[in-house]
C-alpha positions as CSV (number, residue, x, y, z in Angstrom):
1,X,95.8,107.4,99.2
2,X,96.3,108.4,95.6
3,X,98.1,105.9,93.5
4,X,101.9,106.6,93.5
5,X,103.7,106.2,90.2
6,X,107.4,105.5,90.3
7,X,108.7,105.5,86.8
8,X,111.7,103.3,86.3
9,X,114.9,105.0,85.0
10,X,116.1,101.6,83.8
11,X,114.0,102.3,80.7
12,X,115.0,106.0,80.1
13,X,117.3,107.2,77.4
14,X,120.6,107.0,79.0
15,X,122.2,109.4,76.5
16,X,119.5,111.9,77.5
17,X,119.1,110.9,81.2
18,X,118.9,114.5,82.5
19,X,116.1,115.4,80.0
20,X,114.1,112.3,81.1
21,X,114.6,113.2,84.7
22,X,113.5,116.7,84.3
23,X,110.5,115.4,82.4
24,X,109.5,113.2,85.3
25,X,110.0,116.2,87.5
26,X,107.2,117.9,85.7
27,X,104.9,114.9,85.8
28,X,102.5,113.5,88.4
29,X,105.1,110.9,89.4
30,X,105.7,111.2,93.1
31,X,108.7,108.8,93.1
32,X,111.4,107.9,90.8
33,X,112.5,104.3,90.7
34,X,116.2,103.8,90.4
35,X,117.4,100.1,89.8
36,X,121.0,99.4,91.0
37,X,122.4,96.0,89.8
38,X,125.8,94.4,90.4
39,X,125.9,91.7,87.6
40,X,126.0,89.1,90.3
41,X,122.7,89.0,92.2
42,X,121.0,89.6,88.7
43,X,122.6,89.3,85.3
44,X,122.8,93.0,84.5
45,X,124.8,96.1,85.5
46,X,123.1,99.5,85.9
47,X,123.5,102.7,87.8
48,X,126.0,103.5,90.4
49,X,126.5,106.2,93.0
50,X,127.8,108.9,90.7
51,X,124.6,108.7,88.5
52,X,122.3,108.8,91.5
53,X,124.2,111.9,93.1
54,X,124.1,113.6,89.7
55,X,120.4,113.3,89.2
56,X,119.7,114.2,92.8
57,X,120.8,117.7,92.0
58,X,118.1,118.3,89.5
59,X,114.9,117.0,91.1
60,X,113.4,116.9,94.7
61,X,111.2,113.8,93.9
62,X,111.5,110.9,96.2
63,X,114.3,108.6,95.1
64,X,113.0,105.0,95.3
65,X,116.2,103.1,95.1
66,X,115.9,99.3,94.4
67,X,119.2,97.5,95.0
68,X,119.7,94.1,93.3
69,X,123.1,93.4,94.8
70,X,124.9,90.9,97.1
71,X,126.1,92.2,100.5
72,X,123.9,95.3,100.4
73,X,124.7,96.2,104.0
74,X,128.2,97.4,102.8
75,X,126.7,100.1,100.8
76,X,123.8,101.5,102.9
77,X,125.4,104.7,104.0
78,X,126.7,105.4,100.5
79,X,123.2,105.3,99.2
80,X,122.1,107.8,101.7
81,X,124.9,110.0,100.8
82,X,124.0,109.7,97.2
83,X,120.5,110.9,97.8
84,X,118.2,107.7,98.3
85,X,115.0,108.4,100.2
86,X,113.8,104.8,100.1
87,X,116.3,101.9,100.0
88,X,114.8,98.5,99.0
89,X,116.9,95.4,99.4
90,X,116.1,91.9,98.2
91,X,114.9,89.3,100.8
92,X,116.9,86.8,98.9
93,X,120.2,88.7,99.4
94,X,119.9,89.4,103.2
95,X,120.6,86.6,105.6
96,X,120.1,89.0,108.5
97,X,117.2,91.0,107.2
98,X,116.0,92.6,110.4
99,X,119.6,93.9,110.9
100,X,119.7,95.3,107.4
101,X,116.4,97.0,107.8
102,X,117.4,98.7,111.0
103,X,120.7,99.9,109.4
104,X,118.6,101.6,106.5
105,X,116.4,103.3,109.1
106,X,119.4,104.4,111.1
107,X,120.6,106.3,108.1
108,X,117.3,108.1,107.7
109,X,115.9,106.2,104.9
110,X,112.7,104.2,104.5
111,X,113.5,100.6,104.4
112,X,112.0,98.4,101.8
113,X,112.1,94.7,101.0
114,X,111.7,93.2,97.4
115,X,110.5,89.6,96.8
116,X,111.4,87.8,93.6
117,X,108.4,86.3,91.7
118,X,108.8,82.8,93.3
119,X,109.5,83.9,96.8
120,X,106.3,83.5,98.8
121,X,104.9,86.4,100.8
122,X,104.7,84.2,104.0
123,X,108.5,84.6,104.5
124,X,107.8,88.1,105.8
125,X,105.1,87.2,108.3
126,X,107.3,87.8,111.4
127,X,109.0,91.0,110.0
128,X,106.3,92.8,108.0
129,X,105.8,95.5,110.8
130,X,109.4,96.5,110.3
131,X,109.1,97.0,106.5
132,X,108.2,100.6,105.2
133,X,107.8,99.4,101.6
134,X,107.1,96.0,100.3
135,X,108.2,95.6,96.6
136,X,106.4,92.7,94.8
137,X,108.4,91.8,91.6
138,X,106.1,90.9,88.8
139,X,108.9,90.0,86.5
140,X,112.2,88.4,87.2
141,X,114.6,91.1,88.1
142,X,117.4,92.3,86.0
143,X,116.0,93.7,82.8
144,X,113.3,96.1,81.7
145,X,110.4,95.3,79.2
146,X,109.5,91.9,80.5
147,X,106.1,90.4,80.4
148,X,103.9,90.7,83.6
149,X,103.5,87.5,85.5
150,X,99.8,86.9,86.1
151,X,100.2,85.3,89.4
152,X,101.3,88.6,90.8
153,X,97.5,89.6,91.4
154,X,97.2,86.9,93.8
155,X,100.4,87.6,95.5
156,X,99.6,91.2,95.9
157,X,96.1,90.4,97.6
158,X,98.1,88.1,99.9
159,X,100.6,90.8,100.7
160,X,97.8,93.2,101.3
161,X,96.1,90.9,103.7
162,X,99.2,90.3,105.6
163,X,99.8,94.0,106.1
164,X,96.2,94.5,107.2
165,X,96.2,91.5,109.6
166,X,99.5,92.6,111.2
167,X,98.2,96.2,111.3
168,X,101.5,97.3,109.7
169,X,102.1,100.6,107.9
170,X,103.8,99.0,105.0
171,X,103.4,100.5,101.5
172,X,102.7,97.9,98.9
173,X,104.6,98.4,95.6
174,X,104.6,96.4,92.3
175,X,107.4,96.4,89.8
176,X,107.6,94.8,86.3
177,X,105.4,94.8,83.3
178,X,102.9,97.4,84.7
179,X,100.6,98.9,82.1
180,X,97.1,100.3,82.0
181,X,95.9,96.8,81.2
182,X,96.8,95.6,84.7
183,X,97.1,98.8,86.8
184,X,93.5,98.9,88.0
185,X,93.4,95.4,89.2
186,X,96.8,95.7,90.9
187,X,95.3,98.8,92.8
188,X,92.0,96.9,93.6
189,X,94.1,94.1,95.1
190,X,95.9,96.4,97.3
191,X,98.9,98.0,95.6
192,X,99.6,101.6,96.4
193,X,102.7,102.2,94.3
194,X,103.2,101.1,90.6
195,X,106.7,101.0,89.1
196,X,106.4,101.5,85.3
197,X,109.4,101.7,83.0
198,X,109.2,100.8,79.3
199,X,105.4,101.5,79.3
200,X,106.1,105.1,80.3
201,X,109.2,105.8,78.5
202,X,108.2,104.1,75.2
203,X,104.9,106.0,75.1
204,X,104.3,108.9,72.8
205,X,103.4,111.2,75.7
206,X,105.1,109.8,78.9
207,X,103.6,112.6,81.1
208,X,100.1,111.7,80.0
209,X,100.8,108.1,80.5
210,X,102.0,108.7,84.1
211,X,98.8,110.8,84.8
212,X,96.6,107.9,83.4
213,X,98.3,105.3,85.7
214,X,98.0,107.6,88.6
215,X,94.3,107.9,88.0
216,X,93.6,104.2,88.9
């Protein structure tokens, strides 16, 4: 499986969002990562449904929507209508995780689960086979441009082992502080999808940067 790059729009130029999305559409990025925050679960507010709907009209790329909100179940159908292909909720925000995952799948989306940096992989032992995408946060969620947490390498390895041992079809994704300095090791440890925000959008040639990350 080729490494999937999912550039994070949180680091895009919001004044020129259409241009940045069209640039990604021409790149080797297979997914586009869209962070939705409510200012409650995390201390930041970002995109809402109108933005997702608008950019859905200009690219067929997979929309990898990561929702950092409380009560995510209330909005599952709205994210489907907006154009989400993958909907990732936080373990920490879902007291009835299995029910939430089933509701996402019922809407025809892939169901993802994100783990904050200090939430152990072991909490997903009994439910990993129901998870389409496991998102390991390598920074504390809420803001782009943070420094990669080194313990993530071991956590990715542990997650990859859990997926293999349970014979799950879960795709392993890493989000936060991803660069060419750590991409190769993340892939070696079992990651299949890399979310990269500021490293892509702050580079002189984002398309080339995406291609380089995808080569690992």
